[in-house]
Z-matrix of the N, CA and C atoms (Angstrom, degrees):
N
C 1 1.449
C 2 1.530 1 110.82
N 3 1.344 2 116.54 1 -41.16
C 4 1.457 3 120.68 2 -179.81
C 5 1.520 4 110.92 3 -64.51
N 6 1.352 5 116.50 4 -36.46
C 7 1.464 6 119.62 5 179.94
C 8 1.525 7 110.96 6 -66.22
N 9 1.321 8 115.83 7 -39.49
C 10 1.463 9 119.62 8 179.90
C 11 1.522 10 110.35 9 -64.33
N 12 1.329 11 115.97 10 -42.02
C 13 1.454 12 119.88 11 178.97
C 14 1.530 13 110.66 12 -63.81
N 15 1.339 14 116.44 13 -40.96
C 16 1.461 15 121.61 14 178.94
C 17 1.530 16 110.53 15 -64.85
N 18 1.342 17 116.86 16 -39.91
C 19 1.464 18 121.38 17 178.02
C 20 1.518 19 111.34 18 -63.68
N 21 1.330 20 116.72 19 -39.76
C 22 1.462 21 120.33 20 177.46
C 23 1.519 22 110.88 21 -65.89
N 24 1.337 23 116.21 22 -37.98
C 25 1.462 24 119.99 23 178.82
C 26 1.525 25 110.26 24 -65.58
N 27 1.327 26 116.94 25 -38.38
C 28 1.462 27 120.39 26 178.47
C 29 1.523 28 111.11 27 -66.99
N 30 1.306 29 116.56 28 -41.45
C 31 1.467 30 120.06 29 177.45
C 32 1.526 31 110.71 30 -63.04
N 33 1.319 32 116.13 31 -43.38
C 34 1.465 33 120.78 32 179.58
C 35 1.527 34 110.49 33 -63.41
N 36 1.336 35 116.42 34 -41.79
C 37 1.464 36 120.51 35 178.28
C 38 1.528 37 110.77 36 -63.34
N 39 1.331 38 117.01 37 -40.36
C 40 1.458 39 121.39 38 178.11
C 41 1.527 40 111.03 39 -62.88
N 42 1.331 41 116.31 40 -44.97
C 43 1.463 42 119.69 41 179.81
C 44 1.530 43 111.40 42 -66.89
N 45 1.324 44 116.85 43 -37.13
C 46 1.472 45 120.31 44 176.98
C 47 1.522 46 110.79 45 -64.81
N 48 1.325 47 116.96 46 -42.16
C 49 1.466 48 120.87 47 179.23
C 50 1.527 49 110.43 48 -65.71
N 51 1.318 50 116.55 49 -40.55
C 52 1.467 51 120.57 50 178.38
C 53 1.523 52 110.66 51 -63.45
N 54 1.322 53 116.25 52 -43.09
C 55 1.465 54 121.00 53 178.72
C 56 1.534 55 110.58 54 -62.57
N 57 1.330 56 116.73 55 -42.71
C 58 1.463 57 120.37 56 179.32
C 59 1.526 58 110.80 57 -64.37
N 60 1.326 59 116.68 58 -39.03
C 61 1.463 60 120.43 59 177.78
C 62 1.525 61 110.86 60 -64.77
N 63 1.321 62 116.88 61 -41.13
C 64 1.466 63 120.46 62 178.34
C 65 1.530 64 110.90 63 -62.56
N 66 1.341 65 116.60 64 -36.96
C 67 1.458 66 119.86 65 179.64
C 68 1.528 67 111.90 66 -71.08
N 69 1.329 68 117.00 67 -38.16
C 70 1.460 69 119.85 68 -175.03
C 71 1.525 70 113.21 69 -85.92
N 72 1.323 71 117.82 70 -17.83
C 73 1.461 72 120.84 71 -178.54
C 74 1.532 73 113.07 72 -59.19
N 75 1.332 74 120.21 73 -46.47
C 76 1.472 75 118.74 74 177.98
C 77 1.534 76 112.63 75 -60.94
N 78 1.313 77 116.71 76 -36.76
C 79 1.465 78 119.99 77 178.55
C 80 1.521 79 110.06 78 -65.13
N 81 1.327 80 116.34 79 -46.54
C 82 1.456 81 120.30 80 179.44
C 83 1.527 82 111.75 81 -62.31
N 84 1.318 83 116.28 82 -41.23
C 85 1.468 84 119.69 83 178.55
C 86 1.530 85 110.75 84 -64.91
N 87 1.317 86 116.84 85 -39.93
C 88 1.461 87 120.16 86 177.19
C 89 1.516 88 111.87 87 -62.44
N 90 1.321 89 116.74 88 -43.10
C 91 1.468 90 120.59 89 178.44
C 92 1.520 91 110.08 90 -63.85
N 93 1.314 92 116.98 91 -44.23
C 94 1.463 93 119.73 92 179.66
C 95 1.528 94 111.43 93 -62.44
N 96 1.327 95 116.69 94 -38.51
C 97 1.467 96 119.43 95 177.84
C 98 1.523 97 111.53 96 -67.94
N 99 1.327 98 116.90 97 -40.51
C 100 1.467 99 119.90 98 176.46
C 101 1.525 100 111.28 99 -63.81
N 102 1.326 101 116.26 100 -39.73
C 103 1.465 102 119.60 101 177.57
C 104 1.525 103 111.10 102 -64.26
N 105 1.319 104 116.65 103 -40.93
C 106 1.466 105 119.97 104 177.53
C 107 1.526 106 110.63 105 -63.27
N 108 1.329 107 116.44 106 -40.57
C 109 1.453 108 120.67 107 177.86
C 110 1.534 109 110.89 108 -64.73
N 111 1.337 110 115.73 109 -45.85
C 112 1.468 111 119.94 110 178.79
C 113 1.516 112 110.61 111 -63.05
N 114 1.323 113 116.85 112 -38.89
C 115 1.461 114 120.92 113 179.40
C 116 1.523 115 111.09 114 -62.27
N 117 1.313 116 116.00 115 -34.60
C 118 1.458 117 120.84 116 179.57
C 119 1.531 118 111.92 117 -77.42
N 120 1.328 119 116.94 118 -42.48
C 121 1.460 120 121.28 119 -173.56
C 122 1.531 121 114.68 120 -84.62
N 123 1.332 122 117.40 121 -31.83
C 124 1.463 123 120.59 122 -176.47
C 125 1.523 124 109.41 123 -95.33
N 126 1.320 125 117.17 124 120.72
C 127 1.467 126 119.68 125 178.33
C 128 1.536 127 110.87 126 -63.26
N 129 1.325 128 116.08 127 146.39
C 130 1.471 129 121.54 128 -177.47
C 131 1.527 130 112.10 129 -59.46
N 132 1.313 131 118.14 130 -31.54
C 133 1.466 132 121.59 131 -178.56
C 134 1.522 133 112.16 132 -66.99
N 135 1.323 134 117.30 133 -23.43
C 136 1.463 135 121.38 134 -178.51
C 137 1.516 136 111.40 135 -60.22
N 138 1.329 137 116.78 136 -42.31
C 139 1.458 138 120.35 137 -179.98
C 140 1.526 139 110.88 138 -62.04
N 141 1.309 140 116.53 139 -39.62
C 142 1.467 141 120.34 140 -179.24
C 143 1.530 142 111.71 141 -72.41
N 144 1.344 143 116.80 142 -27.11
C 145 1.460 144 119.91 143 175.79
C 146 1.527 145 111.44 144 -73.86
N 147 1.325 146 116.43 145 -41.84
C 148 1.462 147 120.86 146 -178.97
C 149 1.523 148 110.90 147 -72.83
N 150 1.329 149 116.51 148 -44.97
C 151 1.461 150 121.78 149 -177.22
C 152 1.524 151 109.17 150 -110.19
N 153 1.316 152 115.44 151 100.98
C 154 1.459 153 120.78 152 -173.88
C 155 1.522 154 113.83 153 -94.69
N 156 1.330 155 118.38 154 -5.73
C 157 1.458 156 120.94 155 -176.56
C 158 1.523 157 112.37 156 95.04
N 159 1.316 158 116.66 157 4.98
C 160 1.463 159 122.07 158 179.34
C 161 1.530 160 109.87 159 -70.30
N 162 1.337 161 117.48 160 133.22
C 163 1.470 162 122.13 161 -175.69
C 164 1.522 163 112.68 162 -69.45
N 165 1.305 164 118.64 163 -18.56
C 166 1.462 165 120.30 164 178.21
C 167 1.528 166 110.75 165 -100.42
N 168 1.325 167 115.61 166 -47.13
C 169 1.462 168 120.42 167 -172.66
C 170 1.535 169 112.82 168 -72.56
N 171 1.337 170 117.81 169 -40.50
C 172 1.471 171 120.14 170 -177.27
C 173 1.528 172 113.46 171 -60.69
N 174 1.347 173 118.96 172 -51.72
C 175 1.466 174 116.51 173 178.74
C 176 1.531 175 112.99 174 -66.31
N 177 1.328 176 116.86 175 -31.32
C 178 1.463 177 120.44 176 177.54
C 179 1.525 178 110.34 177 -64.02
N 180 1.317 179 116.22 178 -45.95
C 181 1.469 180 120.69 179 179.89
C 182 1.530 181 111.03 180 -68.56
N 183 1.340 182 116.73 181 -41.56
C 184 1.467 183 120.53 182 177.78
C 185 1.517 184 111.33 183 -61.02
N 186 1.349 185 116.33 184 -43.57
C 187 1.466 186 120.60 185 179.30
C 188 1.526 187 110.78 186 -65.97
N 189 1.314 188 116.92 187 -38.29
C 190 1.467 189 120.20 188 179.25
C 191 1.530 190 110.92 189 -64.63
N 192 1.333 191 116.44 190 -45.47
C 193 1.464 192 119.52 191 179.63
C 194 1.528 193 111.37 192 -65.86
N 195 1.327 194 116.84 193 -39.89
C 196 1.462 195 120.50 194 177.90
C 197 1.518 196 112.29 195 -65.66
N 198 1.333 197 116.51 196 -36.74
C 199 1.465 198 121.04 197 -179.77
C 200 1.519 199 111.59 198 -66.31
N 201 1.299 200 116.22 199 -39.26
C 202 1.458 201 120.94 200 -179.18
C 203 1.531 202 110.31 201 -73.00
N 204 1.321 203 116.01 202 -39.55
C 205 1.461 204 120.48 203 -176.38
C 206 1.520 205 111.72 204 -71.76
N 207 1.301 206 116.58 205 -64.09
C 208 1.458 207 121.55 206 -179.59
C 209 1.505 208 113.41 207 68.00
N 210 1.309 209 116.50 208 134.98
C 211 1.452 210 120.43 209 -179.96
C 212 1.507 211 111.54 210 -179.57
N 213 1.328 212 115.49 211 -164.00
C 214 1.460 213 119.42 212 -178.96
C 215 1.525 214 111.13 213 -101.99
N 216 1.326 215 117.29 214 161.02
C 217 1.466 216 120.86 215 -175.28
C 218 1.522 217 113.78 216 -60.06
N 219 1.311 218 117.94 217 -37.68
C 220 1.460 219 120.82 218 -176.25
C 221 1.525 220 111.83 219 -57.59
N 222 1.311 221 116.66 220 -47.14
C 223 1.468 222 119.34 221 -178.45
C 224 1.527 223 111.82 222 -75.10
N 225 1.326 224 117.44 223 -27.21
C 226 1.470 225 118.95 224 -179.31
C 227 1.520 226 111.47 225 -65.70
N 228 1.328 227 117.96 226 -31.98
C 229 1.458 228 120.52 227 179.31
C 230 1.526 229 110.55 228 -68.46
N 231 1.305 230 116.97 229 -37.37
C 232 1.467 231 120.60 230 177.83
C 233 1.530 232 109.61 231 -65.54
N 234 1.319 233 116.28 232 -46.56
C 235 1.461 234 120.23 233 179.46
C 236 1.523 235 110.35 234 -64.29
N 237 1.334 236 116.77 235 -41.14
C 238 1.464 237 120.95 236 177.38
C 239 1.517 238 112.29 237 -59.66
N 240 1.327 239 117.19 238 -41.23
C 241 1.463 240 121.03 239 177.51
C 242 1.515 241 112.08 240 -64.01
N 243 1.322 242 116.16 241 -40.28
C 244 1.465 243 120.20 242 177.72
C 245 1.530 244 111.09 243 -65.69
N 246 1.323 245 116.32 244 -41.35
C 247 1.464 246 119.46 245 177.87
C 248 1.526 247 110.67 246 -63.86
N 249 1.323 248 116.77 247 -38.51
C 250 1.473 249 120.90 248 178.95
C 251 1.524 250 110.14 249 -62.57
N 252 1.325 251 117.31 250 -39.77
C 253 1.464 252 121.07 251 178.26
C 254 1.521 253 111.66 252 -64.50
N 255 1.325 254 116.60 253 -27.14
C 256 1.466 255 120.74 254 178.79
C 257 1.520 256 112.42 255 -85.19
N 258 1.339 257 116.67 256 0.48
C 259 1.460 258 120.02 257 176.12
C 260 1.519 259 114.89 258 91.90
N 261 1.320 260 117.63 259 13.02
C 262 1.462 261 121.10 260 178.57
C 263 1.527 262 108.06 261 -74.39
N 264 1.324 263 116.20 262 142.26
C 265 1.463 264 121.12 263 -176.07
C 266 1.519 265 112.06 264 -69.30
N 267 1.331 266 115.38 265 154.63
C 268 1.466 267 120.96 266 177.57
C 269 1.523 268 110.97 267 -64.33
N 270 1.330 269 117.72 268 -28.20
C 271 1.468 270 120.74 269 176.12
C 272 1.520 271 110.43 270 -58.29
N 273 1.312 272 115.11 271 -50.67
C 274 1.462 273 120.05 272 -178.46
C 275 1.524 274 111.25 273 -66.77
N 276 1.326 275 116.65 274 -41.94
C 277 1.460 276 120.49 275 -177.37
C 278 1.530 277 110.73 276 -65.79
N 279 1.329 278 116.51 277 -44.20
C 280 1.466 279 119.71 278 -179.21
C 281 1.523 280 110.55 279 -64.84
N 282 1.325 281 117.47 280 -44.55
C 283 1.469 282 120.34 281 177.62
C 284 1.526 283 110.38 282 -62.27
N 285 1.322 284 116.64 283 -39.17
C 286 1.458 285 121.47 284 178.38
C 287 1.527 286 110.75 285 -60.97
N 288 1.341 287 116.37 286 -50.01
C 289 1.467 288 120.36 287 -176.81
C 290 1.523 289 111.13 288 -63.20
N 291 1.342 290 116.57 289 -45.41
C 292 1.468 291 119.22 290 -177.80
C 293 1.531 292 110.40 291 -65.22
N 294 1.317 293 117.26 292 -44.95
C 295 1.471 294 119.14 293 -179.40
C 296 1.530 295 111.42 294 -72.09
N 297 1.320 296 117.74 295 -31.16
C 298 1.468 297 122.91 296 177.49
C 299 1.528 298 109.93 297 -55.73
N 300 1.341 299 115.28 298 -39.34
C 301 1.460 300 120.72 299 -175.67
C 302 1.530 301 112.35 300 -90.50
N 303 1.341 302 118.06 301 -35.41
C 304 1.467 303 120.15 302 -170.80
C 305 1.526 304 114.60 303 -98.24
N 306 1.320 305 117.71 304 -28.14
C 307 1.464 306 120.52 305 -177.98
C 308 1.522 307 107.67 306 -101.50
N 309 1.303 308 116.99 307 138.14
C 310 1.457 309 119.28 308 -177.64
C 311 1.514 310 112.25 309 -135.71
N 312 1.311 311 117.06 310 81.16
C 313 1.466 312 120.29 311 177.95
C 314 1.529 313 109.74 312 -63.57
N 315 1.326 314 115.92 313 -38.38
C 316 1.459 315 120.09 314 -178.89
C 317 1.525 316 110.86 315 -65.01
N 318 1.340 317 116.98 316 -38.97
C 319 1.454 318 121.32 317 -178.00
C 320 1.521 319 113.27 318 -87.75
N 321 1.328 320 117.89 319 -0.44
C 322 1.465 321 121.63 320 -174.62
C 323 1.531 322 113.25 321 -55.28
N 324 1.326 323 120.62 322 -45.87
C 325 1.470 324 119.18 323 179.36
C 326 1.539 325 112.93 324 -60.12
N 327 1.321 326 116.91 325 -43.06
C 328 1.470 327 120.08 326 179.72
C 329 1.524 328 110.70 327 -67.03
N 330 1.326 329 115.65 328 -42.28
C 331 1.464 330 119.72 329 178.58
C 332 1.523 331 110.67 330 -63.62
N 333 1.320 332 116.90 331 -37.97
C 334 1.454 333 121.43 332 177.82
C 335 1.518 334 112.25 333 -63.19
N 336 1.326 335 116.44 334 -39.88
C 337 1.465 336 120.31 335 178.14
C 338 1.523 337 111.98 336 -67.86
N 339 1.331 338 115.80 337 -40.04
C 340 1.463 339 119.98 338 -175.74
C 341 1.532 340 112.69 339 -78.28
N 342 1.331 341 116.62 340 -41.00
C 343 1.464 342 120.17 341 -171.82
C 344 1.525 343 114.09 342 -115.45
N 345 1.302 344 116.86 343 -5.01
C 346 1.458 345 121.11 344 -178.30
C 347 1.515 346 110.85 345 104.35
N 348 1.333 347 116.31 346 139.16
C 349 1.465 348 121.02 347 -176.85
C 350 1.521 349 112.25 348 -61.14
N 351 1.329 350 115.68 349 -46.70
C 352 1.464 351 119.54 350 -176.53
C 353 1.532 352 110.56 351 -60.83
N 354 1.322 353 116.59 352 -46.36
C 355 1.462 354 120.79 353 179.63
C 356 1.525 355 110.48 354 -60.32
N 357 1.318 356 117.49 355 -46.16
C 358 1.467 357 121.78 356 -178.06
C 359 1.524 358 111.31 357 -61.78
N 360 1.324 359 116.58 358 -43.52
C 361 1.466 360 119.80 359 -179.42
C 362 1.521 361 110.85 360 -67.68
N 363 1.325 362 117.10 361 -45.06
C 364 1.467 363 119.99 362 179.81
C 365 1.528 364 110.90 363 -64.07
N 366 1.332 365 117.35 364 -43.14
C 367 1.459 366 120.26 365 179.98
C 368 1.522 367 111.55 366 -61.82
N 369 1.315 368 117.11 367 -43.52
C 370 1.461 369 120.38 368 179.30
C 371 1.520 370 111.77 369 -67.92
N 372 1.328 371 118.32 370 -39.21
C 373 1.465 372 121.13 371 178.45
C 374 1.527 373 110.85 372 -65.00
N 375 1.321 374 116.17 373 -44.06
C 376 1.464 375 119.84 374 178.47
C 377 1.526 376 110.49 375 -64.73
N 378 1.303 377 117.75 376 -41.74
C 379 1.466 378 121.74 377 178.58
C 380 1.529 379 110.80 378 -63.64
N 381 1.322 380 117.27 379 -39.34
C 382 1.459 381 121.31 380 178.51
C 383 1.532 382 110.58 381 -62.52
N 384 1.324 383 116.13 382 -50.45
C 385 1.473 384 120.46 383 -179.80
C 386 1.525 385 111.11 384 -63.88
N 387 1.312 386 116.04 385 -39.97
C 388 1.462 387 120.12 386 -179.94
C 389 1.524 388 111.24 387 -66.03
N 390 1.315 389 117.96 388 -33.76
C 391 1.466 390 119.91 389 179.22
C 392 1.528 391 110.85 390 -63.52
N 393 1.307 392 117.17 391 -35.01
C 394 1.469 393 120.77 392 177.46
C 395 1.524 394 110.41 393 -69.13
N 396 1.323 395 116.54 394 -45.15
C 397 1.466 396 120.75 395 179.31
C 398 1.527 397 110.58 396 -63.20
N 399 1.321 398 116.97 397 -43.84
C 400 1.468 399 121.14 398 178.71
C 401 1.522 400 110.37 399 -61.28
N 402 1.321 401 117.37 400 -41.22
C 403 1.467 402 120.80 401 179.07
C 404 1.525 403 110.73 402 -60.47
N 405 1.313 404 116.55 403 -45.64
C 406 1.469 405 120.03 404 -178.95
C 407 1.524 406 110.49 405 -64.41
N 408 1.339 407 117.10 406 -47.31
C 409 1.467 408 120.26 407 -179.62
C 410 1.536 409 111.20 408 -65.14
N 411 1.305 410 118.10 409 -36.68
C 412 1.466 411 121.04 410 178.85
C 413 1.510 412 110.85 411 -63.70
N 414 1.320 413 116.59 412 -46.54
C 415 1.463 414 120.37 413 -179.24
C 416 1.526 415 110.57 414 -66.50
N 417 1.323 416 117.32 415 -39.16
C 418 1.463 417 119.76 416 177.03
C 419 1.529 418 110.65 417 -65.19
N 420 1.318 419 117.40 418 -36.88
C 421 1.453 420 121.99 419 -178.28
C 422 1.525 421 111.96 420 -70.21
N 423 1.322 422 116.62 421 -48.03
C 424 1.475 423 119.02 422 -176.81
C 425 1.519 424 113.16 423 -87.45
N 426 1.320 425 116.69 424 -17.71
C 427 1.458 426 121.00 425 174.56
C 428 1.522 427 115.38 426 74.87
N 429 1.331 428 118.54 427 20.88
C 430 1.465 429 121.86 428 176.96
C 431 1.504 430 108.93 429 -109.10
N 432 1.306 431 117.16 430 126.34
C 433 1.468 432 120.38 431 179.11
C 434 1.480 433 107.30 432 -94.91
């Protein structure tokens, strides 16, 4: 009896994973298409001009771009990998990923209505600053620039 129950749980887990993959596949394909478009339209030198390797400016710029963009963690890793291939520093990428997920400039009006303007602004400001600090500590910890 226990084996049958375990088999049903495995089948259910498989179907849940398949359903989740079906839901996330269009998002992943959209991100990949946007990255391909950006790769075609944005000259490679642009990344090196924006992200110079500066310990203050790179995480600030990465956090700013992540805050404006906003998205889910799954797609941020793909974008982060693409940025790394273009030579962008880990400082900028880490700040971008953290702010991409935690700061929501796009959602700020809705968050302000639901939770209060002051709370929404303070939460986003703290998340923005924290993304920069996390980026610096992460790079210092792993030792990759």
